[in-house]
C-alpha positions as CSV (number, residue, x, y, z in Angstrom):
1,M,-140.7,217.6,-32.3
2,S,-144.6,217.9,-33.2
3,I,-145.9,221.3,-33.6
4,S,-148.7,220.5,-30.8
5,C,-146.2,219.6,-28.6
6,G,-146.0,221.8,-25.0
7,I,-143.6,224.2,-23.5
8,V,-142.0,222.9,-20.6
9,S,-140.8,226.5,-18.1
10,L,-138.2,225.7,-14.9
11,V,-139.3,228.4,-12.7
12,G,-137.1,229.0,-9.4
13,A,-139.9,230.3,-6.9
14,G,-137.5,231.6,-4.5
15,C,-137.4,231.5,-1.1
16,G,-140.2,232.7,1.3
17,Q,-143.3,234.4,0.7
18,A,-145.2,234.2,-2.7
19,D,-144.8,237.8,-3.4
20,L,-140.3,236.4,-4.1
21,I,-141.2,235.1,-7.2
22,T,-140.1,236.9,-10.4
23,V,-142.7,238.8,-12.7
24,R,-142.2,236.1,-15.5
25,G,-142.5,233.1,-13.2
26,R,-145.5,234.2,-11.7
27,D,-147.1,235.5,-15.2
28,L,-146.3,231.7,-16.8
29,L,-148.1,230.3,-13.5
30,R,-151.2,232.2,-14.2
31,R,-151.2,230.5,-18.0
32,C,-149.9,226.6,-17.3
33,Q,-152.2,223.7,-17.6
34,V,-149.9,222.2,-15.1
35,V,-147.9,222.7,-12.4
36,V,-145.3,220.1,-11.2
37,Y,-144.2,221.8,-7.6
38,D,-141.0,221.2,-5.0
39,D,-141.4,220.7,-0.9
40,L,-141.2,224.5,0.7
41,I,-143.0,226.2,-2.2
42,D,-145.6,229.0,-0.9
43,P,-148.9,227.4,-1.0
44,A,-150.2,231.1,-2.2
45,L,-147.9,230.3,-5.5
46,L,-149.8,227.5,-6.2
47,E,-153.0,229.8,-6.6
48,E,-151.7,231.6,-8.8
49,A,-152.4,229.2,-11.2
50,P,-155.6,228.7,-13.1
51,S,-158.3,227.0,-11.2
52,D,-158.7,224.0,-13.9
53,A,-154.7,223.6,-14.0
54,V,-153.5,220.4,-12.9
55,R,-151.4,220.2,-9.6
56,I,-149.0,217.0,-9.5
57,Y,-146.5,217.3,-6.3
58,M,-143.3,215.8,-6.3
59,G,-141.5,217.1,-3.4
60,K,-138.0,215.9,-2.7
61,R,-136.7,216.2,1.1
62,R,-133.8,214.5,3.0
63,G,-134.8,210.8,3.5
64,S,-138.5,211.0,2.0
65,H,-138.8,211.2,-1.4
66,S,-142.2,211.3,-3.2
67,A,-141.1,210.8,-6.7
68,S,-137.2,209.5,-8.2
69,Q,-136.0,212.3,-10.5
70,E,-136.5,210.5,-13.1
71,E,-140.0,209.7,-12.4
72,I,-140.1,213.9,-12.1
73,C,-138.5,214.0,-15.6
74,A,-140.6,211.5,-17.0
75,V,-144.1,213.4,-15.8
76,L,-143.2,216.6,-17.7
77,I,-141.9,214.9,-21.0
78,K,-145.9,213.0,-20.3
79,H,-147.5,216.3,-19.5
80,A,-145.7,218.3,-22.7
81,R,-145.7,215.4,-25.0
82,A,-149.7,216.0,-24.3
83,G,-149.6,219.8,-25.9
84,K,-149.3,220.7,-22.4
85,Q,-147.9,223.9,-20.7
86,V,-145.8,222.6,-17.9
87,V,-144.1,224.8,-14.8
88,R,-141.8,222.9,-13.4
89,L,-141.7,225.0,-10.0
90,K,-139.0,224.4,-7.6
91,G,-137.4,226.4,-4.9
92,G,-135.0,228.9,-4.7
93,D,-133.1,228.9,-8.2
94,P,-133.8,225.4,-10.7
95,F,-129.6,225.8,-11.6
96,V,-128.2,226.1,-8.0
97,F,-128.4,222.5,-6.1
98,G,-131.9,221.9,-7.8
99,R,-131.4,219.3,-10.3
100,G,-132.8,221.5,-13.4
101,G,-129.7,220.8,-15.2
102,E,-130.6,217.4,-15.0
103,E,-134.3,218.2,-15.6
104,V,-133.3,220.3,-19.3
105,L,-131.0,217.6,-20.2
106,A,-133.5,215.1,-19.9
107,L,-136.1,217.5,-21.8
108,Q,-133.3,218.0,-24.7
109,A,-133.2,214.7,-24.9
110,A,-136.7,213.7,-25.8
111,G,-137.0,216.6,-27.9
112,I,-139.1,218.9,-25.8
113,P,-139.1,222.9,-25.8
114,W,-137.7,224.5,-22.5
115,E,-137.1,227.5,-21.1
116,I,-135.6,228.2,-18.1
117,V,-136.8,231.7,-14.9
118,P,-134.3,232.2,-12.9
119,G,-135.3,232.0,-9.2
120,I,-133.7,233.8,-5.4
121,S,-131.2,231.4,-4.0
122,S,-131.9,229.6,-0.4
123,A,-128.1,230.6,-0.8
124,L,-128.6,234.0,-0.5
125,A,-132.1,234.7,0.2
126,I,-132.2,232.9,3.4
127,P,-129.1,234.9,5.1
128,A,-130.4,237.8,3.7
129,L,-133.9,237.1,5.2
130,A,-131.6,236.7,9.1
131,G,-129.9,239.8,8.2
132,I,-126.6,238.4,7.1
133,P,-125.2,240.0,3.7
134,V,-123.0,237.5,2.1
135,T,-120.7,240.0,1.0
136,H,-119.5,243.3,2.6
137,R,-117.4,245.5,1.7
138,G,-114.1,245.4,4.6
139,I,-115.9,242.4,5.5
140,S,-116.1,239.3,2.8
141,Q,-115.4,240.1,-1.2
142,S,-116.5,236.4,-2.2
143,V,-118.8,234.1,-1.4
144,H,-118.7,230.2,-2.0
145,I,-121.8,228.1,-2.6
146,I,-121.3,224.4,-1.5
147,T,-122.8,221.1,-1.2
148,A,-122.7,219.1,1.9
149,H,-123.9,216.0,-0.5
150,T,-121.5,215.3,-2.9
151,A,-121.6,212.1,-4.9
152,G,-118.4,210.2,-5.3
153,T,-117.0,211.6,-2.1
154,A,-116.5,209.3,1.7
155,D,-118.6,212.0,3.8
156,G,-120.3,214.0,1.1
157,L,-118.1,217.1,0.7
158,P,-116.3,218.1,-2.2
159,A,-112.6,217.0,-2.8
160,C,-111.8,220.5,-2.7
161,F,-113.2,221.4,0.2
162,D,-109.7,222.1,1.9
163,A,-109.0,224.3,-0.7
164,L,-112.8,225.9,-0.1
165,A,-111.8,225.7,3.5
166,G,-108.9,228.2,2.7
167,L,-110.5,231.1,1.3
168,D,-111.3,234.3,3.4
169,G,-114.9,235.0,1.7
170,T,-118.0,233.5,2.8
171,L,-119.2,230.0,3.1
172,V,-122.7,229.0,2.5
173,F,-123.2,225.2,2.9
174,L,-127.0,223.9,1.8
175,M,-128.2,220.7,2.8
176,G,-125.9,220.8,5.3
177,L,-127.7,220.4,9.4
178,S,-127.4,216.8,9.3
179,Q,-123.2,217.7,8.7
180,L,-122.9,220.3,10.6
181,S,-120.3,218.6,13.1
182,N,-118.8,217.1,10.5
183,I,-118.3,220.3,8.7
184,I,-117.0,222.0,11.1
185,C,-114.1,219.5,12.2
186,R,-112.9,219.4,8.1
187,L,-112.8,223.3,8.5
188,K,-110.7,223.7,11.5
189,A,-108.2,220.6,10.2
190,A,-108.2,223.3,7.3
191,G,-107.4,226.1,9.3
192,K,-110.1,227.9,10.0
193,P,-109.9,229.0,13.5
194,D,-111.9,228.7,16.5
195,T,-113.6,232.4,16.5
196,T,-114.6,232.6,12.9
197,P,-117.9,233.5,13.0
198,A,-120.5,231.3,11.8
199,A,-124.4,230.9,11.6
200,V,-127.3,228.2,11.0
201,I,-130.4,229.7,9.3
202,S,-133.9,227.5,8.9
203,G,-136.3,230.3,6.9
204,G,-138.1,231.2,4.3
205,N,-141.2,228.6,4.1
206,A,-139.1,225.8,6.7
207,P,-141.7,224.0,9.3
208,Y,-139.4,225.5,12.0
209,P,-137.8,228.9,11.7
210,A,-135.0,229.6,13.5
211,I,-131.7,231.3,13.6
212,V,-129.0,230.4,15.6
213,R,-125.6,232.5,15.4
214,G,-121.7,231.3,17.0
215,T,-117.9,230.6,16.0
216,L,-116.5,227.1,15.0
217,A,-115.9,226.4,18.8
218,D,-119.8,226.6,19.9
219,L,-122.1,226.4,16.9
220,E,-122.4,222.8,16.8
221,Q,-123.6,223.2,20.6
222,Q,-126.3,226.0,20.1
223,V,-127.6,224.1,17.1
224,Q,-128.4,221.1,19.3
225,K,-129.6,223.2,22.5
226,A,-132.3,225.7,19.8
227,G,-133.0,222.0,18.7
228,L,-133.0,223.7,15.0
229,L,-134.1,221.5,12.6
230,P,-133.6,221.1,8.7
231,P,-133.8,222.7,6.1
232,A,-130.5,224.8,7.2
233,V,-128.1,226.8,5.6
234,I,-125.0,226.9,7.2
235,V,-122.9,230.9,6.7
236,V,-119.5,230.6,7.6
237,G,-117.6,233.9,8.1
238,P,-117.0,237.5,9.1
239,T,-120.4,238.5,7.6
240,A,-122.3,236.6,10.4
241,T,-121.4,238.7,12.7
242,L,-123.8,241.2,11.3
243,A,-127.4,241.4,12.1
244,L,-129.0,244.2,9.1
245,T,-132.8,243.4,10.0
246,S,-135.5,245.8,9.8
247,M,-136.5,245.7,13.9
248,S,-138.3,249.4,13.4
249,L,-141.3,247.2,11.8
250,P,-143.5,246.8,14.6
251,L,-144.5,243.3,13.1
252,A,-141.1,242.5,12.2
253,G,-140.1,238.8,12.5
254,I,-143.5,238.0,14.1
255,Q,-145.4,235.1,12.6
256,V,-149.0,235.2,11.4
257,G,-150.9,232.3,10.9
258,L,-154.3,233.1,8.4
259,T,-157.3,230.9,7.6
260,G,-160.0,232.1,5.2
261,T,-161.1,232.1,1.2
262,K,-158.5,233.8,-0.4
263,A,-159.9,236.6,-1.2
264,M,-160.0,237.3,2.5
265,T,-156.6,236.4,2.7
266,D,-155.1,238.0,0.0
267,K,-156.2,241.3,1.8
268,L,-154.4,240.4,5.0
269,A,-151.5,239.1,3.6
270,A,-151.0,242.3,1.9
271,G,-151.6,244.0,5.3
272,L,-149.7,242.4,7.5
273,R,-146.9,241.7,5.2
274,Q,-146.2,245.6,5.0
275,Y,-145.4,245.8,9.0
276,G,-143.3,243.3,8.9
277,A,-145.2,240.2,9.6
278,Q,-144.5,236.7,8.5
279,V,-147.5,235.4,6.7
280,F,-148.5,231.9,6.0
281,L,-151.6,230.5,5.2
282,A,-152.7,228.2,8.5
283,A,-156.5,227.0,7.0
284,R,-157.7,227.9,3.2
285,S,-161.5,227.4,2.7
286,V,-161.8,226.9,-0.7
287,V,-165.4,227.9,-2.2
288,R,-167.4,225.0,-4.2
289,E,-169.7,226.6,-6.7
290,L,-173.3,224.3,-6.2
291,P,-176.1,223.7,-8.3
292,L,-178.7,226.5,-8.5
293,S,-182.2,225.4,-7.5
294,Y,-183.6,228.8,-7.9
295,D,-184.5,230.0,-11.9
296,L,-183.2,233.3,-11.9
297,S,-185.4,234.3,-15.0
298,T,-188.0,234.7,-12.3
299,L,-186.7,237.9,-11.0
300,G,-188.0,239.4,-14.2
301,D,-191.4,238.6,-14.0
302,G,-192.2,242.6,-12.4
303,K,-192.6,241.7,-9.2
304,S,-190.3,243.8,-6.2
305,R,-188.7,241.7,-3.7
306,W,-185.3,241.7,-2.4
307,L,-181.8,240.1,-3.1
308,V,-179.8,239.6,-0.1
309,L,-175.9,239.0,-0.7
310,T,-174.0,238.2,2.3
311,S,-170.7,238.1,0.6
312,A,-168.1,239.0,-2.5
313,N,-167.7,235.2,-3.5
314,G,-171.9,235.2,-3.4
315,V,-172.1,238.2,-5.3
316,N,-169.5,236.7,-7.8
317,L,-171.7,233.3,-7.9
318,F,-174.6,235.2,-8.3
319,F,-173.9,237.0,-11.6
320,Q,-171.6,234.4,-12.9
321,A,-175.1,232.1,-12.9
322,A,-177.3,235.1,-14.1
323,R,-175.1,235.2,-17.2
324,R,-175.3,231.3,-17.7
325,Q,-178.6,231.8,-17.7
326,K,-178.5,234.6,-19.7
327,L,-180.1,236.4,-17.4
328,D,-181.0,240.2,-19.1
329,L,-180.0,242.6,-16.4
330,R,-182.6,245.3,-16.8
331,R,-185.1,242.7,-16.1
332,L,-184.4,243.1,-12.6
333,A,-185.4,246.6,-12.5
334,A,-188.4,245.9,-10.0
335,C,-185.8,244.1,-7.4
336,R,-184.0,245.6,-4.4
337,F,-180.4,244.6,-3.2
338,A,-178.8,244.4,0.0
339,A,-175.6,243.8,0.8
340,I,-173.8,242.6,4.3
341,G,-171.3,245.3,4.6
342,P,-169.5,248.1,2.4
343,A,-166.9,245.2,0.8
344,T,-169.5,243.3,-0.5
345,A,-171.1,245.7,-2.0
346,A,-168.0,247.2,-3.7
347,V,-168.1,244.1,-5.2
348,L,-171.8,245.1,-6.5
349,A,-170.9,248.2,-7.5
350,E,-168.5,246.3,-9.9
351,Y,-171.1,244.5,-11.9
352,G,-173.2,247.6,-11.4
353,I,-175.5,247.6,-9.0
354,Q,-175.3,249.9,-5.8
355,A,-177.0,248.6,-3.1
356,D,-179.9,249.7,-1.4
357,L,-179.3,248.8,2.2
358,C,-175.6,248.2,3.3
359,P,-176.1,248.3,7.3
360,A,-173.2,250.3,9.7
361,L,-171.9,246.8,11.1
362,S,-171.0,244.1,8.9
363,T,-173.0,241.1,11.0
364,T,-175.8,238.8,10.3
365,Q,-177.2,240.2,13.3
366,A,-177.1,243.9,11.8
367,L,-178.3,242.7,8.2
368,G,-181.4,241.1,9.5
369,E,-182.3,243.9,11.8
370,A,-182.0,246.4,8.9
371,L,-184.2,244.7,6.5
372,C,-186.4,244.3,9.5
373,Q,-186.9,247.8,9.7
374,A,-186.3,248.7,5.3
375,V,-188.5,245.7,3.9
376,P,-192.2,246.2,4.2
377,P,-194.0,243.0,5.9
378,G,-194.8,240.3,3.3
379,M,-192.2,240.9,0.1
380,E,-190.2,238.2,-0.3
381,I,-186.7,237.9,0.8
382,L,-184.2,235.3,-1.8
383,L,-181.0,235.1,0.5
384,F,-177.8,233.9,-2.0
385,R,-175.4,233.3,0.2
386,S,-173.4,230.2,1.1
387,L,-174.7,226.6,2.6
388,L,-173.1,227.5,5.4
389,G,-174.1,230.9,6.4
390,S,-175.8,231.8,9.3
391,K,-179.0,230.0,9.9
392,P,-180.5,233.2,12.2
393,L,-181.0,235.4,9.6
394,A,-182.7,233.2,7.8
395,R,-185.6,232.9,11.1
396,L,-185.0,236.4,12.3
397,L,-186.4,237.5,8.5
398,A,-189.1,234.8,8.3
399,A,-190.9,235.9,11.4
400,Q,-192.4,238.8,8.8
401,H,-191.3,238.1,5.3
402,P,-191.3,234.9,2.6
403,V,-188.0,233.5,2.7
404,Q,-185.5,231.4,0.3
405,D,-182.2,230.6,1.6
406,I,-180.8,229.7,-2.1
407,P,-177.5,228.3,-1.5
408,L,-174.8,229.2,-4.6
409,Y,-171.8,227.8,-3.1
410,T,-169.9,226.2,0.1
411,L,-166.9,226.0,1.8
412,E,-164.5,223.1,1.6
413,Q,-161.0,222.7,3.2
414,D,-158.2,222.6,1.0
415,I,-156.6,220.1,2.6
416,Q,-152.9,220.0,0.5
417,L,-152.4,223.6,2.3
418,A,-153.3,222.5,6.1
419,A,-151.0,219.5,6.0
420,A,-148.3,221.9,5.0
421,A,-149.0,224.6,7.1
422,H,-149.4,222.4,10.3
423,Q,-145.6,222.6,11.0
424,R,-145.6,226.0,11.6
425,L,-148.3,226.3,13.8
426,S,-146.0,226.0,16.7
427,T,-144.2,229.0,16.3
428,T,-147.2,230.9,15.2
429,R,-147.8,234.1,17.1
430,Y,-151.3,234.8,15.8
431,L,-153.3,233.1,14.6
432,V,-156.3,235.0,12.7
433,F,-160.2,233.6,12.0
434,S,-162.4,235.7,9.2
435,S,-165.2,233.2,9.2
436,A,-167.1,231.2,12.0
437,S,-167.0,228.7,9.2
438,G,-163.5,229.0,8.9
439,V,-163.3,228.1,13.0
440,D,-164.9,224.7,12.0
441,L,-162.4,224.4,9.3
442,F,-158.9,225.0,10.7
443,F,-160.1,222.8,13.9
444,Q,-160.9,219.8,11.7
445,A,-157.2,220.0,10.0
446,H,-155.2,220.8,13.2
447,G,-156.9,219.7,16.5
448,P,-156.3,222.7,19.1
449,I,-155.1,225.7,18.8
450,P,-151.3,226.0,19.5
451,V,-149.7,227.1,23.0
452,G,-149.0,230.7,22.5
453,A,-150.3,231.6,20.0
454,V,-153.4,234.7,20.3
455,C,-156.0,233.9,18.4
456,V,-157.9,237.4,16.5
457,C,-161.2,237.3,15.5
458,I,-163.1,239.5,12.6
459,G,-166.4,240.1,14.7
460,E,-168.1,238.9,17.6
461,V,-169.6,235.9,15.1
462,T,-166.5,234.2,14.6
463,A,-165.6,235.3,18.3
464,S,-168.4,233.1,19.5
465,A,-167.9,230.5,17.5
466,L,-164.2,230.0,18.6
467,K,-165.4,230.2,22.1
468,E,-167.0,227.0,21.8
469,R,-164.3,225.4,21.3
470,Y,-161.3,227.4,23.4
471,T,-161.1,229.5,26.3
472,G,-157.7,230.6,25.6
473,P,-156.1,234.5,24.8
474,M,-157.8,236.0,22.3
475,Y,-159.2,239.6,20.5
476,T,-161.6,241.0,18.0
477,A,-161.2,243.2,15.1
478,P,-162.2,246.5,16.1
479,E,-163.7,246.9,12.5
480,I,-164.8,243.6,10.4
481,S,-162.7,244.0,7.8
482,A,-159.5,243.3,6.8
483,T,-157.9,246.5,8.0
484,G,-159.3,245.8,11.0
485,I,-157.9,242.4,11.9
486,V,-154.6,244.0,11.2
487,Q,-154.6,246.9,13.8
488,A,-156.6,244.6,16.3
489,I,-152.7,242.6,15.8
490,L,-150.3,246.0,15.5
491,D,-152.8,247.4,18.7
492,H,-151.8,244.1,21.2
493,R,-148.4,244.0,19.5
494,A,-148.0,247.3,20.8
495,S,-149.9,246.7,24.0
496,T,-147.0,243.5,25.0
497,T,-143.9,244.9,23.7
498,P,-141.9,246.5,26.3
499,V,-141.2,250.2,25.5
C-alpha cells in the first residue's frame, strides 16, 4: 500500500434531518476531499463538506440506479489511490442493508485503508420518528429487521420467513412496500392473526412523508387509499399501535420549506426545529464571488467616503478581498461604514469595525433614506454588495451623491438541491422566502407555488417580489430576521389551530 494512499470513511448519515448524523461523521465530512453519497441524504449534510470537495452522487433506488455496486467501489478505490480523504455517505447505517460490507471487502482487496462510522438505521429511526418504539416493556421484547428483497428466493423474502413470522417481537421490513401484499399473505400463512397491528411509514427524507396504521386485515387497503409511496418501512407487531409523538410542540409534524443562502437557512432551520417543524431546503442560493472591479488600495488615500454593506456575505467577501490585496485596515480611518441591519452590522463588528449607520428597519429603502440624511451632499458612497442588489437604492443615493455600485458576488441556483426537494413541495405547509432574489430562484427551479402552501416573507421587499408572481396566502414577518420569520409561522399556526 502506498504511503500517499487516502482513506475511505463509510459514514452513516442517519435518517432524517442533517443533525441526526454523529459528531464523528460530521467532522469527517468537514475534512474530506471527496464525498460519494446516496439517495435520501439531507442536502444540508453535503454543505458540511469543504466548498472545494468533490461531490459525487451514486444513489440507488429500486428501478433507478445511477451506478452499479461495482462502479461505486471503483470510484472509492480510484479517489483513495489518488491520496484523497473520501467519505462514503450512506443513508441510515452502512451495515444495515446498506451494502457497506461489500464496499469494505472491495476496499480491503484493493489494499485501501478504511473506517466505519455507524449511523441510526432506518429500521429504528423511521418508526421512532413516527412514535413507534420497536421494543417496549411488556409489549415487545425483541426486534427483527428483515429485507424484502432477498437474493436467491422465489418471492424475495428470507428462507427462514416462517420462523420469523412466528416470533412475538416486532418485525421491521425494509425496502418492502412493493412486497406488502406478499408479506401480509406470508405472515398470515405462518399463523399471524388478522388482528395483528401493523404500520407503514414513509419518513425521514422521503419525498412524500406519511404514516398508515392498521392491522394485517386492512393494512394493504389503507396504504392504497392513502397513496403512500416508497421508500417506506413496514412495522408488524403490538408496538405499531403506539403513537409516542410529542404533539405539545406548536409545529410538530409541520413541513417547512426554506429558501435563501446557507447563512439564513441555517438560522431558520435551528429556530423552526426547536418547535418541532420538519424542515427541508426547497431552494438554495449559492454565493459565487465575482472578480472585483475596484482597487481597494484607493480607500487608503485619506479621502472621506461611505462604504455601504447590505449583507453578511458582502461583509465577508469585502474583507477577503482586502486581505488578498494586502490592504492595511488602518488606512480605512477616513472611511465611514453603513450596514443594512443588525445582522450585517454584527458580522462587520467581527472584523473590528462598528457600523457608523444602521437603520432601525432592515430594508434598502430605510438604508437609502438614512444615508441621504446622514451623508453630506457630494460625498462619495460605495455600495459593496450583490450583483442582484436593489437598483432603487443606487438611484436614490445618486440624486445627492457620486455613487459606485460595486458587485462582490452574485447568487445562483443550487440545481442539485432543488431537484432533490421538488417532490417534497407537494406536502409543504409553509414556504419561506428570505430575499427577493430567492423568490426568482424558487420560481426558476420549481414553477408555481404548490397548492396548500402558505408563503412567509422576511420583509415587504421580498413580499412585493412574490406578489408579482403569486396571489395566494402570504404573510410577512413582523421583524426582518430569522427570528421574525419563525414568529410569523408560530403566529399563523396558532391562529389556524383549533383550541
